[in-house]
Residue, then its C-alpha position, 0 to 999 in steps of 0.5 A: m171284053t176279056d171274058n163273056y161277062y154277063l153284067f147285071n147293070l140295071k139299077s132297079f133290079l139290082a136294088i131289090f137284090t141288094v136289099l133282099l140278098c143282104s141279110f115264095t109263096l107256095t100253096a100246095q095241098t100235098k107236100v112230100g120230101g126225103v131221101v131214097y137209099d138202096t139196101d146198102g145205105v147208098t143214096v139212089p140218084f135219078a130215081n122216079v118219084i110220082f103220085p100214082g096214076t098221074y104224071e106229076g112227079t120228080i127225080t131224086n137229085d145227085d144225093g138221092r134227095f127229092y121234093l114233090q108238091s101238088d095243088e091236089s090231094y094225094n094219099q100215096i107216092e110211088i118210087s121206082f128205078v130200073g133195077y129196083k122194085t117199085k115201092i108205093i108208100d101211103l101218105e098219112s098226112s098231106v105234108k111229110l118231108d123226112f121220108n127215108i125210103t129204101l129200094e130193094s134190088d130186083e134181080a128178075q128185072l135186071n135179067a129181063v132187060v139189057v139196060y140197067s142203073g148206072k151207066t147204060s149200054k149204047k147197044n141193044n138199048p130200046a131207049l136209044d132206038i127211040l131217041r134216033k127216031i126222034w132225030e129222024n122225025r124232028r122236021k116233021n113235028g112242030l112249026s117247021q113243017f109250015k111255010q108261015y106261022q103265028y100264035e099268041k104268047y103269054e109270059k109271066l116272070e116272077f122272082d121270090l126271095n127264099t130261105i127267110d128266117s127269123a134272124m132276117i125278119n128281125s134284122n136291122l136291115f128290115k126295120g121300117m119295112e117289116f110289113v113285107f113279111d106279111y106277104a110271105d109264106t112257109s113252104a113245107v116242101s123245102g122247109k123254106t119261107y118265100l117272099p114274092i118280090f117281083i112279077n112281070e107279065s107280057l102279051s104278044t103275037v109271034y109271027g114267023d116265016n120258015l121260007l125267009n127264016k124270019e121271026k117277029e114278036n109284037v108285044k101288045a101289053n106289058k106290066n110289072s110290079g113297081f117298075s111298069n115303065n122301066q123298059t131296061l128292067i123288063a128287057l134284062v129280066k126277059d133276056l135271062y130266060t130266052d126261049i129254047d128248042i129242046y130238039d137242038r143239040h145244045l140249049k143255051f141260057f145264062d150264057k151257058s150251053f147245056v147238052s140237050p137230052i133230045g139232041r144228037a149230042g145227047i147219046d154220048t152225054y146221057n144214060y137213057v132208060l126206057r121206063d114205061t109206055a102209057n096213054v098221055d092225053g089220048v096219045r100212046a107214048f114212051n117214057i124215057v128217063y135220062y141222067p148224065r154219064r159224067k159229073g161236072e158237065l153242063t147237063f140235065k136229069g129228068d124224063f120225057w114222054v114221046a109219041d109212039s107214032t110220030f116220035a114227037i115229044k109230048e112232055i119233058n122235064l129237065q133239071a140241071t145237075k148239081s155239079a153243073n158249072v154255073n155261077w150264082v145259080k143253085d138250081i135250074y128246072i124246066e118243064q114243057e108240054y105239047d098238045v097234039l092237033g089233027d092227030s099228028l101235029f105236036l105244038i108247045t102249049r106250056d113252058y115252065f122255067q125255074s131257077d134258084f139264084s144264090f151267092r152260094k150253092k149250099e142248101e141253106a143259102k139264101g137266094v131268089y127264085g126266078k120263075r117263068t111261065t109261058l103259054f102258047d095258044k091260037y096257032q095259025f098257019d100259012i098266012a104270008k107277010k111281006e119281008d119288010f114286015y119282019r124288019r126290026r124298027v129302030n124305035d118301036y116303043d109304044p107307051e100304050t103297051y105299058n098302060r093297059s087297063e086291068a079289064y084288058w088283062d083280065e080278058n086277055r091273060l091265058e092264065k089267071l093270077n093266083k092270090d099270091e101273085k096278085q099280092i105282089y103288085t100290092m106289096l111292091d107298090t107299097l114298098r116303093q113309098n117306103k123311105k128306108f127302101n128308097r135309101l137302099y134303092n139308091i145304094g143299089s143304083i150306085l152299084a149298078s150305074g156307077y152314078y150317085e143321083v141328085d135330083n136331075f143330075d148324076i154324080g160320077p162315075v164313082f169307079s173312075i175317081f182314082g188313077f195313077n200314071d208316071v206323069e200325073g202320079l195320083r190322079l183324082r177325077g170327078g164328074g157328072r151328067t144330066y139325068f131326068t129320065a132314062n129316055d132323055p132326048w138330050r144329055l150333058e156330061g163332063y168331068l174335072a181331073y187333077g194330077f198331084r205330080d204334074d199339078q195340072v187340071k184336066y177336063g172333058i165336056s160333051g153334049k148330045y141331042l136326039l133330033d129324030k127318034r125314028s132314025r135316031l138322028t143325033v148331033q154331038a159335040g165336045n172338048r177334052r184336054d187331058i193326058e192320054q195313052l195314044a198306044a192303047s188302041l188301034t182303032n181311032t175314037n173321038d170320045v172326048l170323055g173316054r180314057s184308056l186304062a193304060s194311062s190310069a191304071l193303079i198298078s202297071t209293069g215297067n215305065n208307062g211314062r210315054l203319055s201324050s197331052i191332047n186337046l181334042s174338039t169334035v162334032s158329029l152327026s149319027f143316024e141309024p137307017l136300020y136297027n143296029l146299023e149306025f153311020r156317023l159323020g164327024g169332024s175333029y181338031r186336035t193338038i198332040k204333044t208329049a206329056n213327059p218331055d224328059f222321057f218321051s218325045l213326039d218330034y218330027l221333021d216338018d216341010n220346012g226342015m224344022i223339028n216340031g214337037q206338036v201336031n195340029q190336025s184337023d180331019i173328017g171321018l165317016s164310020m159304020t158300026y153294025t151289031p146284029g143281034r144286039k138288044t137295047s132298051n129305052y128310046g132316048v139319046d142314050r140306050t142300055i145294052i141288054n146282052s153285053f158281049q153276046y153279039p158280033i160287031l162289024y166296024a169300018n172307018y174312013t178318015r181324011g186329014l185336012e192340011g191347012v184347015l185350022n192350021s192343020d199340018f197333014n193331008y192323009d187318008k186312013m182306013q180301018f176295019y175290025y170284026e169281032h164275033p163270039l162263037q159258042i162251040g157246042g159243049y166246048g165253051r165260047l170262043r171270041a174272035r177279033v180281026e183288025a186291019g188298017k192302012t194310012f196313006g200319006t206321010v205322017p208322024l208318030a202321033l198319027l201312025n198306028v201304034v200296035p197296042g201293048n199292055q203294061t198294066l196288070f189288067n186285061i185290055s181288049g185288043a192289046f198285047n200283054t207281053m208287048n210294051f207301049y210303042e214297041f211296034v209302029t205301023d202304017e199298015y197292019v192286020t191283027l188276030h185275037l182269039d180267046h177261048n173259055f172252055n167253061g170248066r169242061i176239062f177241070s170238071r173231070i179232075p176230081r180235086l178240081q171239080q168242086l172249085d168250078l174253075r174254068e180253063l182259058v186259052g188265047f192267041k194273038a198275032v199282028y203283022g205290019t209294015i211302015s213306009d220309008d217316008n214315015i220313017a224318014i220324018n221321025r225325030s222322036s225318041i222312038d226308033y220305028r219298028a214294024p212287026e214284019d215277021i208277025y209278032y205273036e203271043y199265047s196265053f193260058g188262064i184260069g177263070n172263075i176264081f172265087r167266081i169273080l176273078r180271071i188270071d192269065a199267063s201270057f208268053r211272047g212267041n218271038y221278038r224275044e231278043l229285043p231290048d227290054a222285051r217282056t217274055f212273060a206277063i201276068t194279067g187279070s180281070f174282075g167280073f160277074s158272069f154265069 
């Protein structure tokens, strides 16, 4: 959790990407493209290219290049930009992609207006006067002026493979699947061939209450090509394209925060040019062109039409600048349309979003187009609902939603499918019956889930097969789980492990059963005998299948031989009275002793005055976990989290040690709490903040105390201190603070030689305060002298992320306690992950 890694952890979707990215169907009647230059031969970025007499147009990119298409037939294009003479070119054919257009400078125009090409003035600029009027009238436009609202919403998501060439068609990868290219078409707009690979449609009713600040979407129907009942796939794809409000200061998607050209932050980020005034669908409106003042920031270029009386947006298009620091996305284009109701009310009626996903940003790179079209209709207002109506149900899955008839869809779609979109259903359904595709599908499944499917049993996870530590040496682990469907009401899991140095077999087994779907009442039990790094986390867990990276990392710094041998048995009951609010009541019994007696001991002085090296402990505990904003899919005993690391977490736990129960050694009370929250700081990146606190009441030995987690691996571990050694600080009362901020390249993007690398700046700060009682010190007979960080231990870090788009490296510096024996004042750690 060291970076905001947005993981594509869905096997169905990743399987398609694995097949098609290893190596779009557009039917337009007018297609034009080329490059716009000035008289000096320098390309003109952000110039307007339109079909005269229409609102169909585009803007040249950073290199002066444009593509423009239409389903209508046109015989002219018009190119214009402030400071240049407008040029109209006749089209001799409906398709021409190699235009080289030269614009002549217009001295008269430059003398007549204050604004100009390049950086525009913030003074005496009529475009900025209009922009300020938009801000003033924002609350008077749209849904916010009503107490309640509701409307019908139709959403269509489509993914198309692009840049298909003969080499791909004839490659061995597609042998046996050549029929898919019968559904492809070549688009003269970009010279690329496109192949539709996925489509998803949904119909819903959206309800909102501005007084309660609540909104709810009831999905009435959903269908897609080939994966109709895969709720995880549907949820993941839909989460890629969250709804945006162009009036906000920042527009968030792909886990990035772009500066809105309509928001208040836009005036310092964009250049604005008042280009034209005209009637748009009967409404007199201003046309304003905007483009970024600086390269490398998360910005757009485009234009918008704004009504001259209400100052409401009528139309807007946004294209992400080529230099925007977004991984795996080569291009982003957004278009929104608003209709006027009752002379003054402007409501969104159409929202179009297109992105080009690719491993590389070069023009010739293969990729996948993702297109979302959302239509809005049948607005109604001031129909009040009770507050309970907006409460999210724990289990709201309705199978009928995914099985609507074709007649239902034909009657309720707000926009009919075209011929190419209909063919996607046919092609994907056929492909799912192909043996070779299913083999490749399985490869994608393994990469996504970490498991290899064998009938109703999954073998894995494959990524935990190898490990190493100073006790076990090389460690091999293999396991599996039952898996009939994603919505299984019960599941069994287990593993076996073997260490070549200690010559011992370890194991873990767990079972769980969902007793009630509505409240998610679940019973779970398990047992584990294994080697564990007790000092890897402050927060107690009873996960019998879990294992800390600290005790199994392949590479570590210093000696990590302070490992424990643990035999843990647990049973628990959990339920979810409200969505994303879980309570868990459980009990456990464990024995803990050193796994490396020649190097490390857990000895303590017992009540009889004898030195004991093993702890036998029974306890019961009650915990609460609240994750507001978390999105999940499926309704079985296991659910898939869709928006990993994007929601806050509040956790509280109370544990009672039970002396005498099953020969348990200690009575004690332990309370623990942590809160973690990701925060988007406007255009300055994302901050992840975490606070932990805890206290143990009673006298207990080292094995039951709170050891501040150090990190002697070369990997970033959430909640651990990178320059601290294992067992360096021990407490029975503690408070910690962790701050990790990713600037998302805001600084590096302004340094010329670093702009092209898309690197991201990272800073961090960690601190802990803790104490330990005299009684807990007095019973200690271990090889470790207890020390608590009463002077507030702290460390800070600087890092570089997005190296090769997958690697993050941090340099951490110890702030104090530098005089301690074996103190590490500096540490290098890293992590891998995929993020936008």
